[in-house]
N, C-alpha and C positions, 0 to 999 in steps of 0.2 A: 884249901882251894881244892876244887873237883876237876880235876884235868883228864882230858883224854887225847893222845898221838894217835893220831892215824897215819901211817906209812904204806908208800905205794914203792915196793920193792923193784918193782921194774920202771920207775921212771929214771930218766936220765940214762946214759953212756955206762956209768960205774956203779956198781951193786956196794952203796955203802951204808946197807940197811943193818946190818949185825952192830955194826959201828957206832950207828946212831941209836940202836937199842940200848947198848952200854950204856951210853953216856946220859940217854934219860932215867935209865933204872940207877943211875949215880946221883943226878942232879934231882930228879924228881922221883925220889923214892915211893909217892903216895899214889904216881899219877899210872892211870891205866895205859897199854898200849897194844893197838891191836892194826892187821897189814891187811890192805884190801888184796880181793882176789880174782876181780873183773873189772870189766870198766861198768860204772853205774855203781858199784857197791861201795863208796866214798859218802854219796849221797844218802843211803841206807843207814851206815853206820850213824851219821850225824844227826839224822830224823830221829834214831831211836837214842844217841846221847841226849838231846833236847828235851825230850820225856824221860830221863833219867837225870835232868836237872844239872848237867856238869854246866860250870861256869865257863870253860875255856876248852876249845878244840882245834887241838895243832895238828896242821898236815903237812907233812913231808911229801912232797909232789910237785909236778909240773903243774901249767898255769892247767890244764884241762882237770886232775884231780881236784885242786883247788875250786876251781870251777864245780865241780860236780858237789864239795862241802859247803862252798857257799850257798847254794839251790835251796837247802834245807834251815839255811840261818836266816834267811831274810823275816825281818819282823820278829826276831828273838831277842832274849837278853844273852845268850850264849854267843863270846866272842870267837871269832876264827884268828887263829894264827900260823903264819907260814914258816916254813922251812924250805931253804933252796933245794930242790933235789932233781931239776928236771933240766932241760936245753937250754931254754931262751930264758926262762925264771921272770917273767914280764913284771907279774905284780910285786915278787920279792926284791926286786930290784925298786919297783915302786917305793916299796914301805922301808926299805933302808937294811933288807935282811943282809946278814953276812953270805955270802955266797961259795968260800972256799974253805970254809972252816966249820965243821960240826958242832964243835964243843961251844964258838963264839956265837954260833946261831941260836944255840939252846939259852946261852949266854942272856941272847938279846930277848929270848922268850922270857926269859924269868923278870928280866926287867921292864918289860912292855906293859903300856897300858892300854885298856878299849877306848875307841877312838869312834863315833859314831859318821860312818863314811857313807856315801850314794852306790847305788849299784845299778847297770843297765839292763833294761828287759826286752827283747825280739822274740816278736810271733810267740810271747808267752814263757820262755826261758830267759833265764837271767844271764848274766854277763859281768864280770867286777873290775875287768880292764879294758879291753876292745874286741869289738865288733864289727864285722864290715863285708862288704862284695867285693869283687872285682878280681885281680889279679892275686892278692895272699890268700883269699879262698879259694882259689882254683888250686895253689899251693898246697894248703893245706890238706884238699882233698886227694891230691895225689900223692902227700906225705903221709897220709894215714895209711894208703896199702904199702908202705916200703916197712920192713923189720928193723932197720938200721937206724939208732936214735941218734940226735947229736946235731950242732951246727953246719959243718963240711957235708951230710948228706941231704940237708934242708936246702943248702945254697945250692948245693947241684942240682937239685930238682926244680928249683927257683931261675935256675940260667935256662934250663929247658922251657921252662912254662913261659919264659917271657917270650922266647924266639916264636912260639906260635900262639900266645894270648892275643885273643880278639875283644875289644873292650864292649861290654852290652849296653845295648838302649834302657835307659831308664828315665822316670819322672822321679820327683823328689820333692814333698811337699814339706817344708817345715815350718814346725809349731804352728800348722793350721792356716797358714796367711802368705807364704813365698812360695813360689814353684820356679823349681830349677830343672831343666833337661840336661842330660848329662849321657856322655860315653866314657865312662870313667874307668882310667889303669885301676885307680882303686876308688873306693868311695868307705869312708872311717868311721865310725862312731868309738868315742876315745872317750872313758873315765879316764883313766890313766893315761900317763905320758907315751909309754913305749910297747913295742911289740914283746920286745925281749933282746937279749945280746947288746945293750942301750941302742939300737933302733930308734930312735926317737920321733914317732910320727906326729906327734899332738904335743910339741912342749910346753904348753901354758895351760893343759889339763889340768884338773883337780879332783882328787875324790872326795872333797868336802863342798865342792861350790854350788850344788844341786843343779849340776847342769852336765851336759855333753859336749865334746867338742866335734864339731862334724869336718873333716877333713877332706879334700878330694884333690885327685890328679885328673885332671882331666886325658883322654888320650892324645899321647904322645909319641913321638918316634925315637927307635930304641935308643940312638945315641944321646937324644935329651936326657934320657933317662940315666944312663949309663953315668954321662956328666955330672948328675945331682944326685947320684947314688949316696958319694962319702958323706954328704953333708947330714944324712941322716945320723948319724954317729959321729959327729963333734960336739964336745959337753956342754957349751957356753953358747950355742944359738938361739936363735929366737923362733926364727923362720926357714923356712926352707922355699926358693923362687918357685920349685916346681908344684907346689901345695896352694890352696886357697882354704879359707876355715871361717867356722863361725860357732857361735855356742847355740845349744839346742836344748829344750826339753822333750820333743817329741818330733819325730819324723815319720813319714811314711813313703816307701819307696814301691814305684811300681812298675814291674815290666812285662814281657810277653812270655809267657808260657812258665816254664821252671827255669830257675837259676840257682847259684850256689852262693851261701854266702858260711861264716864263722863267727861262732863265739869262743874269745879268751883261745884262738886258736884249733877250736875243734870245728870240722867239717859239720854243716848243715845244707839243708834244700828247701827252699821256698815255692811257691806255685802264683806268680802273679802278682805277688804284694807280701811286705815285709814291713811289719810295724816296728818302730823302735823309742823306747820312751827312757826316762830317769827316774829313779824312783829315790829322792834325796833321803839321806839318814835315815837308811833301811837297813843296814848290818854293823856290827860291831867287829871292827878291826884290832888286834894285838898289834901298838906301833908304839918304839922305844925312843 
């Protein structure tokens, strides 16, 4: 088995890169190990790995690093494995990766099998887990400018953004036949169920159903958002009263001028239009 491990030493708040490197060398003695050096580096490393016929690329990083890697694996036979190394670890939680034990995480990779999964696409760029506009995109942009990682700084920034957030006016064409007018607090296109940290925005979403779950919360008073917020973290719920949802294969969001969005938590910006679609069975994920 030809494996490449890609480690982002800057992911998350605890630097465990050296510990992971030693475990990999012991358990996968013939595997290759490389470290990312900057944003975007993982994309180049994975593209090169595909050319060199690696069967598996395993990424230890947050959702952003995993997103970079996945972008070079769409439509290839090389499978993507994940070791949780970030703060929220949305995709890692989605596919059952151990979060707090690197040895268990490597054991999980050793036993995992490749599963053909869907991937989302937004204005020509890919997302594996969740994309969207609205409040969480605004928070992602603010969080990108903060040096301290982790959930506590994220929620502090989130609280500040909630207090001053103004919902944008957008139109949404869903599957070329349904027009919705929205002032969304959030408008999410979910391939997986959650953002991370067990915040489940789309509890019915599936990585293998050939669809995206379009979930939105229309503009609400702050007190109502505050009351509904804890429901997103409950383990056995099927819906949240604040949200409305439907499954789609393609959507076009139009607004006036520039607006922000995110792909797997990474901040992006669009002008006037954002086109979303799902690519069924487009990437192999290692799932045990």
